[in-house]
FINU-933520 format. One record per residue (C-alpha): x, y, z. Coordinates in steps of 0.02 Angstrom, whole numbers, plus 50000, padded with zeros to 5 digits. Example, Ala and Ser with C-alpha at 12.3 -4.5 7.8 and 13.67 -1.06 7.14 Angstrom:
// FINU-933520
506154977550390;506844994750357;
This chain:
// FINU-933520
425295732653052;424235745453146;424865752353309;423565748453444;423295756353615;421795756953733;421005774053764;419445778953860;419105797053817;418015800653666;417045784253681;415355780453756;414975768053891;415255750353836;416455755653699;418325753353693;419535765653609;420915757953503;422055770553419;422615765653245;423815773053118;423175778852951;424085777552785;423785796352764;424955806552876;424095817753004;422505807253019;422045800653193;420915785153199;420005778153350;419175760953336;417695757753450;417675738553447;419005725453482;418635716153320;417795721853162;416435711153081;416865703752913;416635716552774;416535731352895;417835744952926;418145760453030;418215777652945;419825783952863;420345798352750;420985794852573;421165813552542;421365825652686;421055844552682;422555855452637;423145870652736;422665887052651;423315904952653;422105916452562;421745934952542;420305942952636;418665942952538;419115927952430;418205911252420;419005898552540;418605880052546;419245863352612;418975846452527;419055828852599;418685811052541;418295797652672;418015778852669;417215766452788;415815753652801;414495758452851;414685775452766;415405788152891;414565804352939;415695819752910;415635835153023;416725850953036;417235861953184;418505875353231;419545877953387;419035895853428;417235897753378;415775888453300;415305884853120;413415885253138;413205901553040;412595895152870;412945911952788;414795910652829;415025891552831;414265879352706;414455860352703;414205850952539;414385832952476;414625827052295;414045808752278;414895806952107;416645811152168;416315806452351;417025823552403;416505832752563;416735851652544;416785864852681;416565882252602;416805899952670;416205913352546;417015930552569;418205924352702;418605936952840;420125938752954;419165932853107;418895916053020;420765912253024;420885897153141;421275878553156;419845868053087;419445849653118;418565837053008;417735821853092;417205805853001;416185794253116;415255777653102;414775764253230;416505756053223;417615771153245;418085789253211;419425797953104;419995815753138;421125827753040;421585845953074;421945859752948;422495878052965;421705893052877;422725909252864;421855925152803;422865939852733;422095956552784;421945969752649;421635988452669;421345999052822;419695999152916;419216013653025;418246003753154;419685991953178;420896006353191;419836013553331;419815996753418;421705995453403;421906013053470;420856008353621;421885992953652;423476002853630;423026013153783;423335997553886;425125997053820;424915981253716;425515989153553;426295973453479;424665963953467;423675978053389;424895983353253;424285978153082;425435968852961;425945981952835;427475984052725;428545999552739;428296001552552;426516007852524;425476003052372;425416016252236;423616020252281;424116024352460;425746033452426;425706051852482;426316065452367;428196065852357;428996081652419;430456089652329;432106082152388;431256067552475;432006050252441;430886035752395;430846022352536;431096009552398;432876016252380;433356011352558;432485994352549;433485989752394;435135995652469;434855985352628;434775969252524;436015973752385;437865969952360;439095984252375;439485983252189;437675988152152;437656003852263;438216015552124;436906009052003;435486010852130;436046028352178;436096033651996;434356026551969;433596036552114;434646052252084;435666051452245;437376059652227;437956061852407;438786044952433;439586049352599;437906053752676;437086038552596;438376026352666;438266033852840;436386032652847;436376015252768;437566009052903;436376015153039;434866007352953;435775990752929;436205989853113;434395993353160;433725980653033;434925966953093;434325969453272;432525967253213;432955951753111;433865943753257;432195941853347;431605929353216;433115921853126;434775914553180;435645917053014;435275925552848;436385922352695;436485919052508;435285932752456;435055930152269;434145944352177;432675940552065;433145934151893;432385925851741;432575906951722;432735896451565;430945889851583;430185907351574;429925909451761;430775921551882;431385917752057;432405924152202;433185914152343;433695916752524;434475905352655;433575908452819;433725899052985;432125903153082;432115903153271;430295897553268;429855886753115;428025891353137;428365909853109;427265917652975;428085922252810;427335935952701;427675941252522;427405958952455;427425966852284;427545985852288;426855985552465;425375974052428;425265956352498;425365941752376;424255926752419;425075909552404;424945891652466;426445880352489;425515864452440;424725871352280;426195882152231;426395874152060;424595878452013;424665896752061;425565911451985;426615914452143;427395900852248;428565900052397;429495883652414;430595878352560;432065866352536;432925864252704;433445881852756;433275888652579;431695898252532;431355900152346;430055912452281;429535909552099;428275917251980;427665910651813;426565916751670;427495933251669;426625949151615;427245967251603;426255971951760;427295959351860;428725971851869;428985979652040;429815978352210;429645961052291;429935958852478;429965943952596;429505947352778;429505936152932;428125942253048;428355961253045;430215961852995;430845963252816;432165950152769;432485953352586;431995965752449;432335964452262;431755974552113;431075965951956;431145976451798;430355971151634;431025980451483;429785983251342;430675972851212;430195959051090;431055947950961;430925954150781;431985939450720;432045923950830;433465911450839;433345897150715;433825878650720;435665875550681;436405859850604;438285859350628;439635846650596;440785840750734;442185853350777;441275867250682;440635883450762;438735885750778;437925902950775;436235908250850;435715926250814;434185936950843;433575954950822;432665964650960;431345978050943;432255989951063;434095991951109;434595979951247;436365979651317;436355961351367;435135947051351;435205930251439;435745914651343;435355897051403;435965880251341;435015864851396;434235875151540;435945881051602;436505899451592;437915902851467;439315915451492;440705922651383;442225911151387;443245898051295;441685888551242;440465902651203;440585919851121;439175932151160;439165946651037;438115962651032;438035974950888;438435993450914;436585998150904;436225984251032;434855976850923;435775961650854;436295948550981;437315933250935;437855917251026;439315907250952;439535889351015;441365885850976;442115869050927;440465859550930;440465841750995;439055828950993;438745832151179;438335850551139;436725846151049;435105851551133;433925866451151;434675883951165;433635899151213;433785918051220;432865928351353;432585947151344;431545953051489;430035941651495;430155937151311;431095921751254;431375910751102;432265894251081;432945882750946;433845866150928;435705863650898;435995847450802;437815841450794;438245828450662;439745817050689;441215819550570;441195803750463;442845808550379;443805808650544;445085794350560;444575780750682;445305782850855;445885800750819;445115817650849;444525826550692;445345842850638;444625859150708;443565867450573;443615886150538;441865886950463;440265892450550;438555884450539;436865892350573;436285910250576;434565917250540;434725916150351;434175934350325;435055951150324;435005955550509;435915972050479;434535977650362;433185972750489;434125981950627;434325997650520;432465997650478;432045995850664;433286009650707;432426021350584;430736016550658;431336020050835;432076036750783;430436041450703;429486036850862;430686047350965;430426062350851;428546060150865;428656059851054;429726075651050;428426084150943;427076079051064;428086085951211;428416101851114;426576104051074;426126101051256;427376113951315;426786126451185;425016123951244;425596126651423;426536142351371;424966148951287;423886146551444;423386163751526;424076164651705;423146176451826;423716194651833;423266209651944;422666226451872;424136236751941;425366224851864;424656219551697;426376213951640;426326196451566;426976181651664;428456172751587;428106155451521;429156141051582;430676136951477;430456123351347;431746115351232;430936122751077;430076139551078;428556142450965;428926150050797;427726164750820;427016173050977;425226168851014;423916179851102;423306175051273;421906181751387;422416189451554;420996188251682;420736202651803;420006195451963;419706212652043;418886220551892;417026223551880;416076209351801;415486220251658;417266224951609;417876215851455;419446204851464;421116212651424;421996204451275;423856207351246;425226199251143;426606190951248;428216186151162;428956168951205;430716167051274;432106160451162;432416141751160;433886130651110;433576121350948;435326113750933;436346111251092;438096105451137;438716087551150;440316079051205;441686079851073;443466073551054;444786084750974;446536081350912;448046090850973;448446105650859;446806104450764;445416117450771;443776113650859;442116122750841;440656122650965;438986128550893;437336132550980;435766137350883;434356146950965;432546148650915;432746167550897;434056180850893;434696183351071;436296185751169;437226172451265;438806168751364;440096154551355;440856146251508;442266133551532;442306123851694;441176137451770;442236152351712;441586163951579;442556164651415;442936179151302;443766180151132;445646179651134;447076167951186;446676155551045;444786156151075;443596165350960;441766168651006;440606173750866;438746176450839;437856175050674;435986177950693;435266163550794;436926154150789;438256155950924;440006148750892;441546145950999;443116141450900;444736134550973;446076137750842;447336124650899;446826112351034;447976109551182;447836098951339;447226113651442;445786116151320;444956100251388;443506103851503;441626106351522;440966120251408;439266128251440;438236140951344;436906151351433;435566162651362;434336168851489;433666153851582;434176142051439;435846132951446;436716118251363;438376110351399;439606097851326;441296090651369;442836093551260;444236080851272;445896084251185;446996069751139;447906060551001;447566045950885;448536030650946;450166027450855;451516014150841;453366016250868;454206015950695;455466002750748;454095991750820;453035994350665;454465989650550;454805974150652;452945969250654;452725970950465;454015957250431;453105941250379;452945927350507;453405910550430;452945894150519;452705876150468;451055866750472;450605861350649;451685874850730;451055890050826;451155907650754;451445921750878;451255940550850;451665954650971;451415973350952;451985986051083;451086002751101;450966017251222;449786014451367;448166024551350;446446025151426;444916019451325;446046010451203;445205996351108;446375983251032;445715971650894;446565958350788;446005953650612;446425940050488;446015943650307;444805957150365;443865946050488;444015950350673;444775936650780;443975931850946;444845923751094;444465905151105;444765888751014;446415889650923;446565908550948;447325916351104;447325935351124;448245943451270;447955961951309;449225970651420;449305989451462;450775992451343;450655978251216;449545964851143;449965947151087;449095935450965;449405916750964;448715905150827;448885887050879;449185872150763;449225882350604;448525875050444;448935879750265;447255888850258;447875900750395;449045909150271;448495927250247;448535945150312;448605948350500;448095965750559;448075974250729;446985989450757;447136002050900;445586012750922;445136026651042;443866040851034;445086051350930;445336038650791;446116022150745;447786015850680;448195999250599;449735988550570;449805974150447;450915959050424;450855942550333;450705924850402;451505911750289;451195893550337;452435882050253;451755865250200;451895852150068;451195858549905;449495853449843;449365840049708;449655845249528;448095850749437;447285837749324;446695829449225;448255821449153;448235823648965;448975810848843;449995820848718;450655805948618;450565786948625;451485775148507;452175757548520;453755764648602;453285781648677;451955788548795;451975807448828;450885815248965;450515833149022;449805841249180;449575858449263;450505866049413;449675864549585;448545878549644;449395879149814;451295879149822;451395876850013;452135894050041;453765890349950;454315887849769;453995871249681;455705863649644;455255848849533;453975835449488;454205816649517;453385804049399;452965785849441;452235772049332;451245756049361;450975742749229;449205735949215;449015719549309;450455723449428;450455731349600;452205739049596;452445757549562;454115761749482;454935778849487;455325785049311;456225801049359;455895819449391;455775835449291;456105853449338;454725864849400;454635874549237;454125858849140;452405850949161;452595836349038;453525819749033;453965807548892;454075789048939;455155779748811;455265763048904;453565755548856;453025739448773;451805739248631;450065733948683;450365735848870;449365747848978;450125759749105;449555771449244;450535786949295;450545797849449;451415814549471;452025822649633;452495840949659;453985844049775;454545859249875;455765860950021;454395854950141;454095838350052;453045829549921;451245833449879;449855820949861;449885812049695;448925816549537;448495799849456;447875796049282;446035791549280;446235777149155;447675766349097;448605772448942;449055759248811;450675759948717;450145759148535;448545750948472;447575737148562;447885719848481;446905705248552;447305686848526;446265674348426;445225660648510;446085645148584;445515627448542;443935619648612;444205614248794;444185595548821;443675586448980;445115575449041;444195568749194;442685573049301;442185569549480;440975577149602;442315589049667;443425592649516;443355593549326;445045593549234;445135603149069;446425605048932;446505615248772;447665620648632;448425638148608;447665650048478;448205647048300;448405665948275;449145676348417;449175691648300;450975695548336;450765698848523;451425685948648;450125676848753;450395678448941;449015666548997;447205661248985;445535664749066;444295650449094;442415653249106;441005641349155;439145641149117;437885630449209;436585620949111;434945630249081;435765647149117;436485660349001;437805668049117;439655664749093;440635665949255;442525668949252;443525656749357;445075667849364;445385686549351;446265694849204;447715699849316;447885681549372;448065672449203;448225653449192;449945650749118;449705632449069;448485624648943;447595614049075;446585618449228;445685609549370;443965617149401;443485614849584;442115627949601;440715615949552;439145608349627;438935589549635;437685583149506;437635599249405;438095600049220;439315612949150;440135618848990;441765628648980;442655640848864;444405648548863;445085665748810;446905670148779;447635685148873;449005696548806;449595713848856;448055721748776;446835710948873;445735695748847;445465689948667;444035680848583;443355665848680;443465648148615;441935637948566;441135629948722;441595612448776;440415597648782;439225597548930;439965587649076;439155582049240;440065584649406;440015566949475;441215552749507;441425539449368;440855521649405;442275511349477;442565494649562;442875495949750;444685497049801;445495499549971;446745513350004;448315508850104;447505497050230;448455489350377;448405470250382;448975467750562;448385476650720;448885473250900;447715478751041;447995477651228;446675467451315;445355478651396;445595492951275;444435496851132;444975490450962;444675501050807;444965495050629;444835508950499;444785504950314;444685518450179;444045514250006;443545521649839;442025515849740;440645522949632;439215520149662;439425518249851;439685499849894;438855488350020;440065484550163;440135467850255;441305462650398;441755444650441;442715436850585;443645420950534;442415420150387;440935421450505;439785436350535;440405447550676;439555447650846;438145460250875;439115469251013;440465473850888;440045490750812;440175494150625;440245512650576;440105516750390;440405534250321;440765540550146;442415532850090;442775524150257;442155509550362;442645506650544;442505491250655;442505495150841;442695482550984;442265492751142;443235482251270;444305469251186;444745452051254;446005438951199;444575429351120;444325443851000;445955439750913;445515433850738;445625437250552;444345450750508;443795452550328;442985467850249;442005465650088;441455480049976;440255476749833;439375488049708;438655486549532;440395487149453;441275474149558;441825467449726;443385468449835;443905461250003;445345462950123;445935453250278;446565461350438;447315451350578;446835458150748;447885451950895;447175455551069;448475452151201;449275458951358;450975460151439;451635442251454;451815433951622;453525430251698;454435414551634;454685399851754;456215395751862;457925396951781;459225382851789;461075383951746;462125369251687;463925368451622;464205355851484;465935360851426;467225372751497;466785390951462;464975387751416;463415387551526;461725381551468;460325392751534;458605384751532;456945390251603;455135385051618;454005393051484;452885407951521;451045403551553;450605414351401;451675404451281;450245393151231;449045407951208;450175419051106;451095411550958;452065427850937;452835427051112;454725425451124;456095427451255;457525439151291;459055435251400;460055448351496;461725445051585;462905454151701;464485448551792;465385454251947;466705463351847;465515475851765;463895475651864;462985481351704;461525471651631;461665468751445;460555459451324;461445444051259;459995435951167;458325441651093;456865434350996;457155416851066;455725405251028;456515391151130;456735389051319;458635387151321;460135397851288;461995393751289;463065407351367;464885407551305;466485415051368;466105410551547;467705413551645;468155405651812;468235416851965;466865428551905;465065428351962;463725428351826;461875432451839;460515429851708;458755436851685;457455429451571;456045440551499;454495435251404;454095447551263;452655449951140;451875463651036;451295472951192;452885473251294;454045464451418;453605453651566;454435454851735;456125445551732;456435428151800;458075428551900;459385414651882;460455408052025;462235414852040;463535406051936;465375407651965;466685409352107;465505407152253;464345394452178;465145380052282;465095389752447;464225381052591;462545389252626;462415397952794;460775395452882;459955409652977;459715409753164;458025401553173;457305413453044;456355406052896;456345416052735;454655420552665;454155422052484;453715439752423;452015440952338;451665455452215;449805452452194;448725466652259;446995474352233;446775489552116;447175507052178;447065524452104;448775532852092;448225548852003;446355553252010;445315562051878;445255581051876;443795592951849;443685599951672;442665614951606;443045616251418;442075627651299;440825619951180;441665612751023;443395611051102;444325594451119;444515586051289;445835574151358;445445566051528;446685554251613;447055544851775;448325531751837;447815514451904;448885500851985;448495482852029;449115465052008;448495456051912;448125470351791;446365476651828;445005478851698;444565497251679;442795503551637;442225521551605;440515528151659;439535544151622;438145547251747;438265528751797;438085522851615;439545513151540;440285522051388;441625509151341;440625504651185;440135522751140;440985527950978;441015546351031;442355542551161;444105536151120;444745525951270;446515519451299;447465510551439;449355511551426;450245502851571;448945508651696;448765526251623;446925526751574;446415540551453;444815546551371;444805558151219;443315568051152;443625576650985;442295590351009;441355591751172;439465594751169;438295601051304;437625583351326;439395577451370;439245586851535;439045576051688;439945564951814;441305553551742;441895538451840;443325525951814;443125508551893;444625496651901;444245478251949;445345462751970;445195446552070;445745455252232;444565469952233;443955486152153;444495504352151;443635519552075;443775538452057;442615551551982;442555569551923;441375582051841;441405589051665;440545605851634;440395611751454;440345630751438;439385639751300;
């Protein structure tokens, strides 16, 4: 939605002004009409001009792309001036790209302004503003005069030109002796205190007290100037090289006025930049919140210099960028390392470099537990060690030296041998490296650099000799020659020079004289280190024979007091016969204006205390997995370098190695020692006077390695096997005590220990062998730490000679079916004297030539018959048998006759059928009959010798037929006959199905006494007696003496019963039940018989008794529940129904009756209605409903079944 508002300015008479919002920020749109005609539009910018900061004299331009129908007209203007001068302002349009360009060739400072671009058509106008900043360069005399004139009015601030305090090299005045470069103070104002000493040394400032005092004053003044433009200044990060090859410096700056101008300088010269196009230019200044980031790419050697960031006319930050002249002779190479292995990147530089930058995956790397950064003594070889590599360490690693860089991949392969769920063992190997002799390359480069230095010295020498030979001006009264300036090396022979006489007459010839050069030092002094009590000699060689003097700490020395001064031609020597502490100092030799000096330091080689050394040399013994600790005390000294070595290789702190350096001792800790850590441990103390070492041994106790193989068979007979092996290469750090031998018989899985032998024996004779049997042996070495891994024989060794059995008899087929073929055979006639332990049966399919074993040799068939079940129905096979003894499988028997895997033809027969089935009325009736027949028979069902009704389902499957009555009724009771008939014969079977229900209650009961002690109980028959010929009655009785009902008669098919032992004075009660195959009816109660039977009946007070009726409509006692079983699971759904008479229950799925569906098994047991599904399917999902109906009404309940995948 556009924001709309009525405006009047900027529109002509009859027009309206509706302000609208553009999709491009900063664009203002005014629509001239209330509604736009169809297909027409007001102007808008799709690309607006971008603000520009550019150097004076450069080519400046703005670009814009506009849209609108009809096509808008584009015009340009500026706030403070006009743009009609076509020499300074040019407007262009490119119809191909639809770009409007506003160009300013040779832009000048007075063109800096805010410019506007207008796009107008008859329906509206779009306007956008853009700022042009012009950086002034140089100094113009006419402008300086104008500024001086304006300065007379006192307005100095507006006329001062933006200039850095650091002048460009072209404008720098000559430096006077003793004057300090302004660059020195600018760097100190932005530097950390820790860098003061380095900056002072670089600029030759030695008076620190004066420097700190003046710096404090300058800082106070600078902070007052900065406070006019910034609230806070922090996090000044000096310029540094990044991993991507760029350099940058950062500063956090909270400006008081965000619109304040920011300027960048390099060595006093402004650097042009634009914030929007920073990524496309060499220099960029990016702002992120309060952080300002200056970056520079495409680095070149000339990019070195002092970089400054100013706000208006106040400097905020200065930093110096130095580019060393260095390149990579050998670049780092790709490294492929295994997990938990160290990876090494190494390179060689063209010039010595104390420290280069290492990056891993664009992040700077530092010395620590994960990385080792190593530099050779000549500072040419640089090495990065990635310790304990993991898969996450893979990526690109790079090395940066100045503006040069190189990179390579680290590929980390997972350790496939590591146990699952456990961390693999730390490896001591290293991967990677350059693959060439870096030391050789470095030495060659060192020689080359030395040669270049000598050549430069020669050039300097020649230049100085030429200067010395130049004829300085002389006056006639004093024709003495002028002394040449001192040079390090004097010329070998004096050379003639011409002395000009400025006052002489022009016709006078020039005076030529020979001037001898002054002596020079050809070999000077250097710093040396001398041992106490040892002589030391200082030698200085001059270019000619001359005198000289020796000084120590500023005092002149003479021979004597242990010091001898001698001169031998051009050589001057100072000898200290026996060095002492007071001989340390600064020695200087002077000869004329030539001097050289060197420092002598007297000290001692580090040494160990004898007791500590004796204690250290004792071997350290640890077990595998334990830590080994070493400690060596020593006297505290300055410049003492402590190093630890293992087997000649220097140890570095990190990984499993921990090195602690204290002033008076050093400790070494090796964590989780392995057997490979056994070896020599050495500590070295080194200072400028020499080095001392102490050695000890690390012994890691472990189980020994396995004995060396292969196992040799010395002898094998029918009763003896003798084997031999070699001792293990690794004894685990302790003596092997004995060897243990185990044996396994071929075909068995049990290994049995045979015994052990002493360590001096490496053979064993096994006397408990059976001829023809094969055995495997394994040997363990044992020491106090435990057993080694086993050395096992490669092949089984047979006792004696291999004897195989003869062939068994031809296999015979006993029977065949589609699933099984039974075979039998006879044992071999000739077992060749070796007992047979079993047989192997093989099969071959018809039309193939491959015999397939049905059992393995180590699983022999012990009997002479076998049931083959691995067959395919209808396929034809032949079989053969081989006898197996201790030597293996013998010759196979001849193959059997070809037999087909199919059932034999047989007359149908039924398997264990039931001849009587009782079903409750309303439930489904299922009659299952299993049969056997070949070929499959035709099945027919009859009911009372008549075909069954169509609504009765017949389900026939292989080997079984099923008759299903979905909802049975009493009329379904009948004799059902199943008939099976095939080509071989016919069979039938009768099943009586009785459909009934719980019987109804018998009629009224009457009691009559015929003789004393006997009562005849009679009752009216149950209404179901005529319908059910299997109905009978049961009589229960209880008397007043016991009050317990007991059954006195059962299975009565008559309606009378004579009760005996009826005693006077006791009340008797009788209950009559009707009973059938389904269950009991409700009882029919008899009148009371006994003591009170003649009592006069008492009538109630006007109250008539009413008969109790039990008939009621159906009701749901327990409803169905929601079920969500997974697909393929079984389901049991149930509910409880009550009603009298018993209601008929029907099941529905999605309002479709499923009582007759064979996929659902439905039951109704005394009102508990159940449904069972063997395996639920997705189509079984839906709404299930149970409906119970009798003559008094209907009741129903429902639920949902959701089948999950």
